[in-house]
C-alpha positions as CSV (number, residue, x, y, z in Angstrom):
1,M,13.8,133.2,74.0
2,N,12.7,131.4,77.2
3,R,9.9,129.8,75.2
4,I,12.2,128.5,72.6
5,S,14.5,127.0,75.3
6,A,11.6,125.4,77.1
7,L,10.4,123.9,73.8
8,F,13.9,122.4,73.0
9,V,14.0,120.8,76.4
10,V,10.6,119.2,76.0
11,L,11.5,117.9,72.6
12,L,14.8,116.4,73.9
13,L,13.1,114.6,76.9
14,G,10.4,113.3,74.6
15,S,13.0,111.8,72.2
16,F,14.9,110.2,75.0
17,G,11.8,108.6,76.3
18,V,10.9,107.2,73.0
19,A,14.4,105.8,72.5
20,H,14.5,104.3,75.9
21,A,11.1,102.7,75.3
22,Q,12.2,101.1,72.1
23,Q,15.3,99.2,73.5
24,P,14.4,97.3,76.7
25,A,15.2,93.8,75.1
26,G,18.9,94.8,74.4
27,I,19.6,95.7,78.0
28,D,18.2,92.4,79.3
29,D,20.5,90.4,76.9
30,L,23.4,92.5,78.2
31,L,22.6,91.7,81.8
32,K,22.2,88.0,80.9
33,S,25.5,87.9,79.2
34,I,27.2,89.6,82.1
35,R,25.7,87.0,84.5
36,E,26.9,84.1,82.3
37,S,30.4,85.5,82.0
38,S,30.6,86.0,85.8
39,A,29.5,82.4,86.3
40,Q,32.1,81.1,83.8
41,N,34.9,83.2,85.4
42,A,33.9,81.9,88.8
43,K,34.1,78.3,87.5
44,I,37.6,78.9,86.0
45,N,38.8,80.5,89.2
46,Q,37.6,77.5,91.2
47,E,39.4,75.1,88.9
48,R,42.6,77.2,89.1
49,E,42.4,77.3,92.9
50,A,41.9,73.6,93.0
51,R,45.0,73.1,90.8
52,F,47.1,75.5,92.9
53,L,46.1,73.5,96.0
54,R,47.1,70.2,94.4
55,N,50.5,71.8,93.3
56,K,51.0,73.1,96.8
57,A,50.5,69.6,98.2
58,D,53.1,68.2,95.7
59,Q,55.6,71.0,96.6
60,Q,55.1,70.2,100.2
61,A,55.9,66.5,99.5
62,Q,58.9,67.4,97.4
63,L,60.2,69.8,100.2
64,A,59.8,67.1,102.7
65,Q,61.7,64.6,100.5
66,A,64.5,67.2,99.9
67,E,64.7,67.8,103.6
68,A,65.0,64.1,104.3
69,E,67.7,63.7,101.7
70,L,69.6,66.7,103.2
71,R,69.4,65.1,106.6
72,V,70.8,61.8,105.1
73,A,73.6,63.7,103.3
74,E,74.5,65.7,106.4
75,G,74.7,62.4,108.3
76,K,77.0,61.0,105.7
77,A,79.1,64.2,105.7
78,A,79.4,64.0,109.4
79,A,80.5,60.4,109.2
80,V,83.1,61.2,106.6
81,R,84.3,64.2,108.6
82,S,84.6,62.0,111.6
83,R,86.6,59.4,109.7
84,Y,88.8,62.1,108.2
85,E,89.5,63.5,111.6
86,G,90.2,60.1,112.9
87,A,92.6,59.4,110.0
88,Q,94.4,62.7,110.6
89,K,94.7,61.9,114.2
90,A,96.0,58.4,113.3
91,I,98.5,60.0,110.9
92,T,99.7,62.3,113.6
93,D,100.0,59.4,116.0
94,Y,101.9,57.4,113.4
95,K,104.3,60.3,112.7
96,A,104.9,60.6,116.4
97,Q,105.5,56.9,116.7
98,L,107.8,57.0,113.6
99,T,109.7,59.9,115.1
100,A,110.0,58.2,118.5
101,S,111.0,54.9,116.9
102,S,113.6,56.4,114.5
103,G,115.2,58.4,117.3
104,D,118.7,59.5,116.1
105,L,118.2,57.8,112.8
106,G,115.9,60.7,111.7
107,Q,118.9,63.0,111.3
108,V,120.6,60.2,109.3
109,Y,117.6,59.7,107.0
110,A,117.4,63.5,106.6
111,A,121.0,63.6,105.5
112,V,120.5,60.7,103.1
113,R,117.4,62.5,101.5
114,E,119.4,65.7,101.2
115,A,122.4,63.9,99.6
116,A,120.1,61.9,97.3
117,A,118.3,65.2,96.2
118,Q,121.7,66.9,95.5
119,F,123.0,63.8,93.6
120,R,119.7,63.6,91.7
121,A,120.1,67.2,90.5
122,A,123.7,66.6,89.4
123,A,122.9,63.2,87.7
124,A,119.8,64.5,85.8
125,D,121.9,65.9,82.9
126,S,125.0,63.7,83.3
127,Y,126.5,61.7,80.5
128,V,126.7,58.7,82.9
129,T,122.9,58.8,83.3
130,A,122.6,58.4,79.5
131,Q,124.1,55.0,80.0
132,F,122.3,54.2,83.3
133,P,119.0,56.0,83.2
134,E,117.4,53.7,85.7
135,R,119.4,55.2,88.6
136,L,117.2,58.3,88.6
137,K,114.2,56.2,89.9
138,V,116.3,55.0,92.8
139,L,117.4,58.6,93.6
140,D,113.7,59.8,93.4
141,Q,112.7,57.2,96.0
142,L,115.5,58.1,98.3
143,A,114.7,61.8,98.1
144,D,111.0,61.2,98.9
145,P,110.4,63.0,102.3
146,N,107.3,60.9,103.0
147,R,109.0,57.5,103.4
148,L,112.0,56.1,105.1
149,P,114.7,54.4,102.9
150,S,115.1,50.7,103.4
151,N,118.4,49.0,103.9
152,Q,118.4,47.9,100.3
153,Q,117.9,51.4,99.1
154,L,120.8,52.7,101.2
155,E,123.0,50.1,99.7
156,D,121.8,51.1,96.2
157,F,122.6,54.7,97.0
158,W,126.2,53.7,98.1
159,F,126.5,51.7,94.9
160,L,125.4,54.7,92.8
161,L,128.0,57.0,94.4
162,M,130.7,54.5,93.8
163,Q,129.5,54.0,90.3
164,E,129.7,57.7,89.6
165,I,133.3,57.8,90.9
166,S,134.3,54.8,88.8
167,E,132.6,55.9,85.6
168,N,134.2,59.3,85.7
169,G,137.5,57.7,84.8
170,K,136.3,55.5,82.0
171,V,135.9,55.8,78.2
172,V,133.2,53.4,77.1
173,R,130.9,52.8,74.2
174,F,127.2,52.0,74.8
175,P,124.0,52.2,72.8
176,A,121.8,55.2,73.5
177,E,119.0,57.2,71.9
178,V,120.4,60.3,70.1
179,T,118.1,63.1,69.0
180,A,119.4,64.8,65.8
181,I,119.0,68.4,64.8
182,D,115.9,67.6,62.8
183,G,114.3,66.0,66.0
184,L,114.5,62.4,64.8
185,T,115.6,60.1,67.7
186,T,117.5,56.9,66.8
187,K,119.5,54.3,68.6
188,Q,123.2,54.9,68.1
189,T,126.5,53.8,69.5
190,V,127.9,56.6,71.6
191,T,131.5,57.0,73.0
192,R,131.4,58.5,76.5
193,I,134.5,60.2,77.9
194,G,134.0,59.9,81.6
195,A,131.3,62.4,82.8
196,F,132.7,65.1,80.6
197,G,131.5,64.4,77.1
198,A,130.0,62.1,74.5
199,I,130.8,61.7,70.8
200,H,128.9,60.2,68.0
201,D,129.7,60.3,64.3
202,G,132.5,62.9,64.9
203,K,130.2,65.3,66.7
204,Y,129.9,66.2,70.4
205,L,126.6,65.5,72.1
206,V,124.8,67.4,74.9
207,A,123.1,65.6,77.8
208,Q,119.6,66.7,78.6
209,P,117.7,66.3,81.9
210,G,116.6,62.7,82.1
211,G,119.7,61.3,80.5
212,S,118.8,61.8,76.8
213,L,121.5,62.9,74.3
214,V,120.9,65.5,71.6
215,T,123.0,67.0,68.8
216,P,123.3,70.7,69.4
217,Q,121.8,73.1,66.8
218,R,125.3,74.1,65.8
219,S,127.3,71.0,66.7
220,E,131.0,71.3,67.1
221,Q,133.0,68.9,65.1
222,A,135.3,66.6,67.2
223,S,139.0,67.0,66.8
224,G,141.0,64.4,64.9
225,P,142.1,62.4,68.0
226,A,138.5,62.5,69.4
227,H,137.2,61.3,66.1
228,A,139.7,58.5,66.1
229,L,138.7,57.7,69.7
230,E,135.4,56.3,68.4
231,E,137.2,53.6,66.5
232,A,140.0,53.0,69.0
233,K,140.7,49.8,70.7
234,P,141.9,49.2,74.3
235,E,145.3,48.1,73.1
236,D,145.8,51.4,71.2
237,G,146.9,53.1,74.5
238,W,146.4,56.7,75.4
239,L,144.9,59.2,72.9
240,P,144.6,63.0,73.4
241,V,141.0,64.3,73.3
242,A,139.3,67.6,74.0
243,I,136.7,67.5,76.8
244,D,134.2,69.9,78.3
245,P,135.0,70.3,82.0
246,T,131.6,72.0,82.6
247,R,129.8,68.8,81.5
248,G,128.1,70.3,78.5
249,N,127.6,73.9,79.5
250,L,130.3,75.1,77.1
251,L,128.8,73.1,74.3
252,R,125.4,74.6,74.9
253,L,126.9,78.1,74.9
254,A,128.9,77.2,71.7
255,A,125.6,76.2,70.0
256,L,124.3,79.7,70.7
257,R,127.4,81.4,69.3
258,P,126.8,82.8,65.8
259,D,129.1,81.7,63.0
260,V,130.9,83.9,60.5
261,I,128.0,84.2,58.1
262,E,125.6,85.2,60.9
263,R,128.0,87.7,62.2
264,I,128.3,89.3,58.8
265,H,124.5,89.5,58.6
266,Q,124.5,91.3,62.0
267,G,126.5,94.1,60.4
268,G,123.5,95.2,58.4
269,A,123.5,97.1,55.2
270,V,126.7,99.1,56.2
271,G,128.5,95.8,56.7
272,Y,127.6,94.6,53.2
273,V,128.9,97.8,51.7
274,I,132.2,97.5,53.6
275,I,132.6,93.9,52.5
276,V,132.0,94.7,48.9
277,L,134.4,97.6,49.0
278,G,137.0,95.5,50.7
279,L,136.7,92.6,48.2
280,V,137.0,95.0,45.3
281,G,140.1,96.6,46.9
282,V,141.7,93.3,47.8
283,G,141.0,92.0,44.3
284,L,142.6,95.0,42.6
285,A,145.5,95.0,45.0
286,L,146.3,91.4,44.4
287,Y,146.0,91.9,40.6
288,Q,148.4,94.8,40.8
289,L,150.9,92.8,42.9
290,W,150.8,90.0,40.3
291,Y,151.3,92.6,37.5
292,L,154.2,94.3,39.3
293,A,155.8,90.9,39.9
294,I,155.6,90.0,36.2
295,V,156.8,93.4,35.1
296,G,159.7,93.4,37.7
297,G,160.9,90.0,36.4
298,R,160.8,91.2,32.8
299,M,162.6,94.4,33.7
300,S,165.3,92.4,35.5
301,R,165.9,90.4,32.4
302,Q,166.0,93.6,30.3
303,L,168.7,95.0,32.6
304,G,170.9,92.2,31.5
305,N,170.5,93.1,27.9
306,L,170.2,96.8,27.5
307,E,171.2,96.7,23.8
308,A,168.2,94.7,22.7
309,P,165.1,96.4,24.2
310,Q,161.9,94.3,24.3
311,P,158.4,95.8,24.0
312,D,157.0,93.4,26.7
313,N,158.2,95.5,29.6
314,P,158.3,99.3,30.5
315,L,162.1,99.4,30.5
316,G,162.4,98.0,27.0
317,R,159.8,100.5,25.8
318,V,161.7,103.4,27.4
319,L,165.0,102.2,25.9
320,A,163.4,101.9,22.5
321,C,162.0,105.4,22.5
322,L,165.2,106.8,20.8
323,K,166.2,103.7,18.9
324,D,165.0,104.7,15.5
325,D,165.7,108.4,15.9
326,D,169.0,109.3,14.2
327,R,168.3,113.0,13.9
328,A,170.3,115.4,15.9
329,H,168.1,117.0,18.4
330,D,168.8,119.4,21.2
331,P,169.5,117.8,24.6
332,E,166.2,119.4,25.9
333,V,164.2,117.6,23.2
334,L,165.9,114.3,23.9
335,E,165.2,114.7,27.6
336,T,161.6,115.6,26.9
337,R,161.1,112.5,24.8
338,V,162.7,110.2,27.3
339,S,160.7,111.8,30.1
340,E,157.6,111.3,28.0
341,A,158.3,107.6,27.6
342,V,158.9,107.2,31.4
343,L,155.6,109.1,32.2
344,R,153.8,106.9,29.7
345,E,154.7,103.8,31.8
346,L,153.9,105.3,35.2
347,P,150.0,104.9,35.2
348,R,150.3,101.2,34.8
349,I,152.9,100.9,37.4
350,E,151.1,103.1,40.0
351,R,147.5,102.3,39.1
352,F,144.9,101.4,41.8
353,Q,147.1,103.0,44.6
354,S,144.9,106.1,44.9
355,F,141.7,103.9,45.0
356,L,143.3,101.6,47.6
357,S,144.3,104.7,49.7
358,M,140.6,105.8,49.5
359,V,139.5,102.3,50.6
360,V,141.9,102.4,53.6
361,A,140.4,105.7,54.6
362,A,136.8,104.9,53.9
363,G,136.8,101.5,55.7
364,P,137.0,102.9,59.3
365,L,134.6,105.7,58.4
366,L,132.0,103.3,57.1
367,G,132.6,101.3,60.3
368,L,131.9,104.4,62.3
369,V,128.7,104.9,60.3
370,G,127.6,101.3,61.2
371,T,128.6,102.0,64.9
372,V,126.4,105.1,65.0
373,T,123.5,103.2,63.3
374,G,123.8,100.3,65.7
375,M,123.8,102.6,68.7
376,I,120.7,104.4,67.4
377,I,119.0,101.0,67.1
378,T,120.1,100.2,70.7
379,F,118.7,103.4,72.1
380,Q,115.5,103.0,70.2
381,V,115.0,99.5,71.7
382,I,115.8,100.9,75.2
383,T,113.1,103.5,74.7
384,E,110.6,100.9,73.6
385,V,111.1,98.0,76.0
386,G,113.6,99.4,78.6
387,A,117.0,98.3,79.6
388,G,116.1,95.4,81.9
389,D,117.0,92.6,79.5
390,P,120.4,92.9,77.9
391,K,119.4,90.5,75.1
392,V,117.0,93.0,73.6
393,M,119.9,95.4,73.2
394,A,122.4,92.9,71.8
395,G,121.2,93.3,68.2
396,G,122.1,97.0,68.0
397,I,125.3,96.6,69.9
398,S,126.3,93.7,67.7
399,Q,125.6,95.7,64.6
400,A,127.7,98.5,65.9
401,M,130.7,96.3,66.8
402,I,130.6,94.1,63.7
403,A,130.5,97.2,61.4
404,T,133.6,98.6,63.2
405,V,135.4,95.3,63.0
406,L,134.6,94.9,59.3
407,G,135.9,98.4,58.6
408,L,139.2,97.7,60.3
409,L,139.5,94.3,58.7
410,I,139.4,95.7,55.2
411,A,141.5,98.8,56.0
412,I,144.4,97.1,57.8
413,P,145.3,94.5,55.1
414,I,144.8,96.9,52.2
415,L,147.0,99.4,54.0
416,F,149.8,96.9,54.1
417,I,149.2,95.8,50.5
418,N,149.1,99.3,49.3
419,S,152.4,100.1,51.1
420,V,154.0,97.1,49.4
421,L,152.5,98.3,46.0
422,G,153.9,101.8,46.6
423,A,157.3,100.5,47.6
424,R,157.5,98.1,44.6
425,S,156.3,100.7,42.1
426,R,158.8,103.2,43.4
427,V,161.6,100.7,42.8
428,L,160.5,100.1,39.3
429,V,160.1,103.9,38.6
430,Q,163.6,104.5,40.0
431,V,164.9,101.9,37.6
432,L,163.2,103.5,34.7
433,D,164.5,107.0,35.8
434,E,168.0,105.7,36.1
435,Q,168.0,103.9,32.8
436,A,166.3,106.8,31.1
437,A,169.0,109.1,32.4
438,G,171.7,106.6,31.3
439,L,170.1,106.4,27.9
440,L,170.1,110.2,27.5
441,A,173.7,110.4,28.7
442,R,174.8,107.7,26.2
443,R,173.0,109.5,23.4
444,L,174.6,112.8,24.2
445,E,178.0,111.1,24.6
446,A,177.6,109.5,21.2
447,R,176.7,112.9,19.6
448,A,179.7,114.5,21.3
449,A,182.0,111.8,20.0
450,G,180.6,112.1,16.5
451,A,181.1,115.8,16.4
452,A,184.7,115.7,17.6
453,P,187.5,116.1,14.9
């Protein structure tokens, strides 16, 4: 075993020596290649270092230039700061000089500025400003706290105050730009009633900030005298006219007020049902009133001629029920036939009264349903957005109130009409009963007279 191991080692060393002796040229090439690569890398590194040194020199030059520019900018900033501080000091000195020179006039000027500011706020949406829009510029100059008013401006302010007093008592016509509901602005002739209103084309106008005039979204029609005022002449004398003492505030609020159609829509589905039910009830009630009036007139004419019954009225038909019957019947049979004739006429005379009674009872109940529905909507809105803004709750509350009002509006008139129908029908039925009893009595008297010896 040791011999075999020794032999294997000798053979391995021999083979390695042979292989090593056969490749000396490949190692020399490798060493040569390594030397050339090292020399090339050294050359590249030298060029890179030279380039870095040149860039460093450029960066140093740029840094020096930037530092020089920074020093120049800092110098300019210092100069500007110095001038600013000097200007602030000069302003302070000028203000001190102004205060010292004005003396007691400072309080006067302050009062003038305050008065001009207050008058400017009042004149911004005045109807007089629509005729004299240039006065706002004068008031803006007087209200400026950074300048003292001149003597001419003080005189102009006095003139504007006197002008306001004078124009409040005048009715004048003047051209002005009027903005219509569709947003179109045109030059129109406007009739101004002091500082309380302006009319154009039979409609009241609203003054906006800046002196412009607009037609409200829902413009109120002027009354007859106010409409005539647009065409009046000075010699026509005094004319009554409606004015807005709040200088347009009431007109603005009136433009936001819903009309009848909008209020009906606010009632919701329950409101529509109430209206339909009420219209049907009123239509039937009026038709029955007309029918009873016609029948009452014909029955009145029939009462004047009982011997000639006419078929165009209930009384004539009742009187004619025994006209062609000459047979001798028992009194009970005759009474039954007369009662049958009277009962035959009752449905036409008393028709619709039960339905109208139902409408009278159902109207308030439907209104109550609308009220409950509106309150549910209101509570739902409060749950979603809170109760901070009353406007968000107005829809539900409006639906509740409108439904209640509609229910009462149909119930009350129909209640009165139904009462009239009931009273009128009872009168006609009483006439029929009386004449039927008289007819029966006359027939029995005739039979008794014929049977007497």
